[in-house]
FIKOLZA-1660 file (N, C-alpha, C; in steps of 0.1 Angstrom, whole numbers, plus 5000, padded with zeros to 4 digits):
% residues 102
   i   px   py   pz ch aa at
   1 5252 4896 4989  A  M  N
   1 5245 4906 4980  A  M CA
   1 5230 4907 4983  A  M  C
   2 5226 4896 4979  A  L  N
   2 5209 4893 4981  A  L CA
   2 5205 4890 4993  A  L  C
   3 5215 4883 5000  A  E  N
   3 5208 4880 5014  A  E CA
   3 5206 4895 5023  A  E  C
   4 5210 4908 5020  A  H  N
   4 5210 4919 5024  A  H CA
   4 5192 4923 5021  A  H  C
   5 5193 4920 5001  A  L  N
   5 5178 4921 5002  A  L CA
   5 5169 4917 5007  A  L  C
   6 5172 4904 5004  A  S  N
   6 5161 4892 5014  A  S CA
   6 5157 4895 5025  A  S  C
   7 5161 4902 5038  A  S  N
   7 5162 4907 5048  A  S CA
   7 5155 4924 5049  A  S  C
   8 5156 4926 5037  A  L  N
   8 5151 4940 5042  A  L CA
   8 5132 4939 5045  A  L  C
   9 5122 4946 5051  A  P  N
   9 5111 4944 5051  A  P CA
   9 5104 4949 5038  A  P  C
  10 5094 4945 5036  A  T  N
  10 5086 4947 5024  A  T CA
  10 5073 4948 5024  A  T  C
  11 5066 4949 5036  A  Q  N
  11 5051 4952 5040  A  Q CA
  11 5047 4961 5049  A  Q  C
  12 5035 4963 5048  A  M  N
  12 5031 4979 5055  A  M CA
  12 5019 4973 5061  A  M  C
  13 5015 4980 5071  A  D  N
  13 5000 4974 5078  A  D CA
  13 4991 4985 5069  A  D  C
  14 4980 4980 5072  A  Y  N
  14 4969 4988 5068  A  Y CA
  14 4968 5001 5075  A  Y  C
  15 4969 5006 5087  A  K  N
  15 4973 5024 5088  A  K CA
  15 4982 5026 5080  A  K  C
  16 4995 5021 5080  A  G  N
  16 5008 5027 5073  A  G CA
  16 5004 5031 5061  A  G  C
  17 4994 5023 5048  A  Q  N
  17 4989 5023 5037  A  Q CA
  17 4980 5038 5038  A  Q  C
  18 4970 5038 5048  A  K  N
  18 4964 5047 5045  A  K CA
  18 4972 5063 5049  A  K  C
  19 4982 5061 5056  A  L  N
  19 4988 5073 5059  A  L CA
  19 4992 5074 5047  A  L  C
  20 5002 5066 5042  A  A  N
  20 5010 5066 5029  A  A CA
  20 5004 5070 5016  A  A  C
  21 4988 5070 5018  A  E  N
  21 4981 5073 5004  A  E CA
  21 4980 5087 5011  A  E  C
  22 4976 5092 5024  A  Q  N
  22 4973 5106 5025  A  Q CA
  22 4983 5115 5022  A  Q  C
  23 4997 5110 5026  A  M  N
  23 5005 5121 5021  A  M CA
  23 5010 5117 5009  A  M  C
  24 5009 5111 5000  A  F  N
  24 5009 5112 4983  A  F CA
  24 4999 5122 4979  A  F  C
  25 4991 5120 4984  A  Q  N
  25 4976 5123 4980  A  Q CA
  25 4980 5145 4982  A  Q  C
  26 4985 5146 4995  A  G  N
  26 4987 5155 5000  A  G CA
  26 4999 5166 4991  A  G  C
  27 5008 5155 4994  A  I  N
  27 5024 5161 4985  A  I CA
  27 5020 5169 4969  A  I  C
  28 5012 5156 4963  A  I  N
  28 5005 5160 4954  A  I CA
  28 5004 5170 4949  A  I  C
  29 4991 5172 4960  A  L  N
  29 4980 5187 4960  A  L CA
  29 4993 5198 4961  A  L  C
  30 4997 5199 4972  A  F  N
  30 5004 5211 4976  A  F CA
  30 5013 5214 4964  A  F  C
  31 5023 5201 4961  A  S  N
  31 5029 5204 4944  A  S CA
  31 5022 5211 4934  A  S  C
  32 5009 5207 4930  A  A  N
  32 5003 5216 4921  A  A CA
  32 4996 5227 4923  A  A  C
  33 4996 5229 4935  A  I  N
  33 4991 5246 4939  A  I CA
  33 5004 5251 4935  A  I  C
  34 5014 5254 4942  A  V  N
  34 5024 5257 4943  A  V CA
  34 5029 5259 4927  A  V  C
  35 5031 5251 4919  A  G  N
  35 5034 5249 4908  A  G CA
  35 5025 5262 4898  A  G  C
  36 5016 5258 4897  A  F  N
  36 5002 5265 4889  A  F CA
  36 5006 5279 4894  A  F  C
  37 5005 5281 4907  A  I  N
  37 5008 5293 4912  A  I CA
  37 5020 5303 4907  A  I  C
  38 5032 5297 4910  A  Y  N
  38 5048 5298 4904  A  Y CA
  38 5046 5301 4889  A  Y  C
  39 5042 5291 4884  A  G  N
  39 5036 5292 4863  A  G CA
  39 5030 5302 4858  A  G  C
  40 5021 5303 4867  A  Y  N
  40 5016 5318 4865  A  Y CA
  40 5020 5330 4870  A  Y  C
  41 5028 5329 4882  A  V  N
  41 5035 5345 4880  A  V CA
  41 5045 5346 4873  A  V  C
  42 5051 5338 4869  A  A  N
  42 5065 5336 4862  A  A CA
  42 5059 5331 4846  A  A  C
  43 5047 5330 4843  A  E  N
  43 5041 5329 4828  A  E CA
  43 5049 5317 4825  A  E  C
  44 5054 5310 4827  A  Q  N
  44 5060 5296 4820  A  Q CA
  44 5057 5285 4827  A  Q  C
  45 5048 5278 4818  A  F  N
  45 5039 5262 4823  A  F CA
  45 5048 5256 4825  A  F  C
  46 5060 5254 4821  A  G  N
  46 5071 5244 4821  A  G CA
  46 5076 5244 4836  A  G  C
  47 5077 5256 4844  A  W  N
  47 5079 5257 4860  A  W CA
  47 5070 5246 4868  A  W  C
  48 5055 5252 4862  A  T  N
  48 5041 5242 4866  A  T CA
  48 5051 5226 4865  A  T  C
  49 5052 5224 4855  A  V  N
  49 5056 5208 4850  A  V CA
  49 5063 5204 4863  A  V  C
  50 5078 5209 4859  A  Y  N
  50 5088 5206 4871  A  Y CA
  50 5084 5206 4882  A  Y  C
  51 5079 5215 4887  A  I  N
  51 5077 5215 4904  A  I CA
  51 5063 5203 4909  A  I  C
  52 5055 5201 4897  A  V  N
  52 5044 5191 4897  A  V CA
  52 5051 5178 4897  A  V  C
  53 5064 5173 4890  A  M  N
  53 5074 5167 4888  A  M CA
  53 5082 5158 4900  A  M  C
  54 5086 5173 4905  A  A  N
  54 5096 5172 4918  A  A CA
  54 5082 5168 4929  A  A  C
  55 5079 5171 4928  A  G  N
  55 5064 5168 4942  A  G CA
  55 5064 5153 4942  A  G  C
  56 5060 5152 4929  A  F  N
  56 5057 5137 4926  A  F CA
  56 5072 5126 4931  A  F  C
  57 5078 5130 4923  A  A  N
  57 5095 5122 4930  A  A CA
  57 5098 5122 4943  A  A  C
  58 5096 5132 4950  A  F  N
  58 5092 5131 4966  A  F CA
  58 5083 5126 4973  A  F  C
  59 5076 5126 4967  A  S  N
  59 5062 5120 4973  A  S CA
  59 5065 5103 4970  A  S  C
  60 5072 5102 4960  A  C  N
  60 5075 5084 4958  A  C CA
  60 5085 5080 4967  A  C  C
  61 5094 5090 4973  A  L  N
  61 5105 5090 4982  A  L CA
  61 5096 5085 4993  A  L  C
  62 5091 5093 4996  A  L  N
  62 5084 5091 5013  A  L CA
  62 5077 5079 5013  A  L  C
  63 5065 5076 5004  A  T  N
  63 5056 5065 5005  A  T CA
  63 5058 5055 5000  A  T  C
  64 5068 5051 4990  A  L  N
  64 5070 5037 4981  A  L CA
  64 5075 5027 4991  A  L  C
  65 5087 5031 4998  A  P  N
  65 5092 5022 5004  A  P CA
  65 5085 5021 5021  A  P  C
  66 5090 5008 5021  A  P  N
  66 5080 5006 5037  A  P CA
  66 5092 5009 5049  A  P  C
  67 5089 5025 5048  A  W  N
  67 5095 5031 5060  A  W CA
  67 5091 5027 5074  A  W  C
  68 5096 5026 5087  A  P  N
  68 5088 5025 5097  A  P CA
  68 5079 5026 5100  A  P  C
  69 5079 5045 5098  A  I  N
  69 5065 5047 5105  A  I CA
  69 5049 5043 5102  A  I  C
  70 5054 5035 5087  A  Y  N
  70 5044 5024 5079  A  Y CA
  70 5040 5009 5085  A  Y  C
  71 5048 5007 5093  A  R  N
  71 5051 4993 5100  A  R CA
  71 5049 4993 5117  A  R  C
  72 5039 5006 5122  A  R  N
  72 5037 5006 5137  A  R CA
  72 5024 4998 5142  A  R  C
  73 5016 4993 5132  A  H  N
  73 5002 4987 5136  A  H CA
  73 5004 4972 5129  A  H  C
  74 5011 4960 5132  A  P  N
  74 5012 4948 5126  A  P CA
  74 5000 4940 5130  A  P  C
  75 4993 4935 5118  A  L  N
  75 4983 4923 5123  A  L CA
  75 4990 4912 5131  A  L  C
  76 4980 4909 5137  A  K  N
  76 4981 4899 5149  A  K CA
  76 4972 4883 5147  A  K  C
  77 4984 4877 5134  A  W  N
  77 4978 4868 5130  A  W CA
  77 4972 4852 5145  A  W  C
  78 4962 4849 5136  A  L  N
  78 4958 4841 5145  A  L CA
  78 4967 4824 5144  A  L  C
  79 4971 4815 5154  A  P  N
  79 4978 4806 5159  A  P CA
  79 4974 4794 5147  A  P  C
  80 4983 4790 5140  A  V  N
  80 4981 4777 5131  A  V CA
  80 4972 4767 5139  A  V  C
  81 4964 4761 5132  A  Q  N
  81 4956 4753 5140  A  Q CA
  81 4958 4739 5131  A  Q  C
  82 4960 4728 5139  A  D  N
  82 4963 4714 5130  A  D CA
  82 4948 4709 5123  A  D  C
  83 4950 4709 5114  A  S  N
  83 4935 4700 5110  A  S CA
  83 4941 4685 5104  A  S  C
  84 4929 4683 5105  A  C  N
  84 4932 4662 5104  A  C CA
  84 4920 4660 5095  A  C  C
  85 4928 4669 5085  A  T  N
  85 4923 4659 5068  A  T CA
  85 4926 4652 5058  A  T  C
  86 4937 4646 5067  A  E  N
  86 4945 4637 5061  A  E CA
  86 4937 4622 5065  A  E  C
  87 4936 4625 5077  A  D  N
  87 4927 4614 5086  A  D CA
  87 4917 4612 5078  A  D  C
  88 4910 4617 5074  A  K  N
  88 4892 4616 5069  A  K CA
  88 4890 4611 5054  A  K  C
  89 4887 4601 5054  A  K  N
  89 4884 4595 5038  A  K CA
  89 4873 4603 5030  A  K  C
  90 4876 4605 5019  A  P  N
  90 4868 4611 5013  A  P CA
  90 4854 4612 5014  A  P  C
  91 4846 4600 5019  A  G  N
  91 4832 4589 5018  A  G CA
  91 4828 4602 5032  A  G  C
  92 4838 4603 5041  A  D  N
  92 4836 4608 5052  A  D CA
  92 4828 4622 5051  A  D  C
  93 4832 4629 5042  A  R  N
  93 4829 4647 5045  A  R CA
  93 4813 4647 5037  A  R  C
  94 4808 4655 5048  A  K  N
  94 4793 4659 5043  A  K CA
  94 4792 4664 5032  A  K  C
  95 4785 4665 5025  A  I  N
  95 4780 4667 5014  A  I CA
  95 4774 4682 5012  A  I  C
  96 4776 4693 5009  A  K  N
  96 4765 4704 5014  A  K CA
  96 4756 4705 4997  A  K  C
  97 4746 4707 5003  A  R  N
  97 4734 4709 4988  A  R CA
  97 4731 4720 4996  A  R  C
  98 4728 4725 4984  A  H  N
  98 4717 4739 4981  A  H CA
  98 4703 4738 4978  A  H  C
  99 4696 4748 4986  A  A  N
  99 4685 4749 4986  A  A CA
  99 4680 4749 4970  A  A  C
 100 4668 4742 4966  A  K  N
 100 4660 4748 4953  A  K CA
 100 4653 4761 4953  A  K  C
 101 4657 4767 4945  A  N  N
 101 4650 4782 4946  A  N CA
 101 4636 4774 4933  A  N  C
 102 4625 4779 4941  A  N  N
 102 4609 4773 4932  A  N CA
 102 4604 4792 4928  A  N  C
% end
């Protein structure tokens, strides 16, 4: 069973994060406005809280998992470069000196 969990994607790209944040805020704002209006008309503050909590749960369901819509723009990483740091001796490195502020 753990093999199936490790194969699930867990990342989002930057544009996907921006989209998820905008959707989250929009759903919360919409549910708050609808909840306030309905609670005001029904004269029950509890309904306002329930509607906002339902909007929060719905927005979490839409934005927290890394759905494929949030992974459309993957980052292109640079190829790995071989560094020859093992071949150099510690005395071969250049020492960086900072200029003194007078």
